[in-house]
C-alpha positions, 0 to 999 in steps of 0.5 A: 170526861168529855161528852159524846153525842150520839144521833138518833139515840132515843129509848123508854123509860118506866123508872120512878122517882129521882135516881137513875134512869133505867132504859127499857129499850129503843122507842121504835125500829127508827131509834138505836139504843144507849148501849150500842152507842155508848160503853160504860161510864161515858158520859153524854147529854140527856133530855127526858120528857113525857106526861108534860114534864121535861129536863136535861143533865149530863148523863153517865152510862152504866152498861151493868145495869142499862141505866144512866146517872144524873151527874149534871142538871142543866135545866130544871123548872125548880133547879132539883132532880125531876122526880119520873113517873110513868112512861117517858122518853130518854135521848142523846140530845142537846140541852137548851143551854147547849142549843142556844150556845150552839145556835149562836156559831156562825151568825152574825148576830143583831147590831149592839149599840156602845154602852159603858158596860157592854152585853156580849153574852146576849148577843143572837150571833158570835159575830156582831157589830157595835154601834155608836162612839159611847166608850166601852169600860167593861164587857160581858161573857162568860168564861170561855165563850168568844165574840168577834166585834166589828166597830162601826164608829169610833171609840174608846176601849178602856183597858183595866182589871175587867177588860184586858187590851192588848200591850195594856193600853186604851185602844181608840177604835175606827170604821171597820176595826175588828177586835175578838173577845175571849171570856175569863173567869172572875168577870175578866174578858180579854182581847186575844186579837185587833185587827186594823181597818187599814191593816195598821199593826196595833202592838204594846208600847213597849220600851228600850229594855222591851221593845213592842217590835223585837227579835227572837234571838235579841229581845232587847233590840227594837222599836218601842214608843218613847211618848206621844209623838215618839218613837224609839230605837233600842239596842241592847236594851238602851236608847240608840234612836230617838226619833220625835217631831222635833227632830232625830237624837242619836246615842253615839256613834254615827257613821257610814259605809256608803264608799267608806269604812264604818269608822268614815276612814278611806285609805289615804285620805281624809276621814270624818269620825264620831269619837269623841263627840263626833259631827254634831249641831249645836242648839245655835246651829253650829256644827262642829267636827271633833277630831280623834287625833291629829295628822292628815287622816283626820279632820273635813273632807271633800272628795271627789265625784269619782271618790279618787281625791280628796281635799281636807281641812284639819287642825293640827297639834300645833292647833293651827288649821292645816290643808290637805290633798290626798295625803300630802299637806299643802299649806296652813293659817295661821289661827293667831292672825290668819296668815296662810304659808304654802307648801314650798319645800324642796322636798315636795317638789319635782322638774324645778327650773329657774324662771327666764322670763323677762319680769322687768317687761312684765312689770312695765305691760301689766295695768292695774286696774279697777273695776266691779264684778257683774254680780255687783251693784253700782256703788258698792266699792271698787276692787282692784287688780289685773285682768286674767287676759292680758296677764296670761300674755305676759306670766302664763304660770300666773293665769289659771282656767277654771271650770265647775261642773260644766259652768262656763269657764272662765280665767283667775290668777293666783296673785302669790304668784306674781310675787316670785316675778316682781322679785325678779324684776326687782333683781333686774332692776338692781342689776341695772342700778349697779351697772348704771353705778359702775358706768358713772365712777 
């Protein structure tokens, strides 16, 4: 039964010996009797004093005999019941041990220096500062007692059988950190709360199977400490992401939903996917993309700014490299020799018209030149070709205007477009030869 307390209860007793204390009424009109405050069998803290003697004990009230049975001694010079004699005063009051414990409540006690074993039981308040930097391996604190501690320096709290810390790991304190310690039986003290001065969260290391930061409905998914400077993200009890100073390792498929679906797929375009091995960097720094299948919807894709068109590079089932625009294959690089084949199928073309230009005039007036680009150093190997402005007057179909992201507009020549013109010139030359041969006959 819990102890009951009552103010202003004080009676006299003329009991003798070490047995029950028989009550003889209030000591004066200002005090009350035990009978008015306690029911039969209720317990209370009792102090008896008089004639230079005193003792405290836990008592049980007996309403029939109007007496108090001594059931648990708190203070006694001999550790045995005090033999009563003469007139003494009986009060419901705190004993010495109770008063000492009560005096520490809500008190900021004197500082305690850090030593290997810190005695928090002997502090003068339930809130104390621990000074110094000596590592603490044990704390003395009675069963059920609690102390709040503030650290004024950096020291190590060592986790062990008698000093149990959160997560079962050592804690390195910082100036201003707070800890709450609670005494348990068998000399064990547990740290039941730790707050960093910088508000950082202190948790256990955890594991992939039981992350230290997880979710109520998904306890095996979350964040945990793999090792020194190494953090892991667990999913379904297994490490999915490993973050360390050397980089980030991802187990499984890495995808993005920004402008794509969860498989890096955009409708009617090329995709990059992570199956079976995905996009990766080798230990030598090489970058590789592993296709899941052959075809225009797989490979390396480059989208325009509005995400409406795409140019892709992919490997076909014939192991040649193909160039694609949106869903159309527009060229192929031969994997054996590197020769490029451009798309030229009639079924892929429209508005076809025969070239009626004067190819012979183009051949006659086109002037090949050698040159250096302005970005080249003097003495570099010279280039050979045509000047686009000159050729635009002769074959505008072969000259293209290029302007990338606001750069100065420049002209370029599609040299392969000159091949049909040269072919036409040869045909015109052949007709002239045939005409001359006919005239000679």
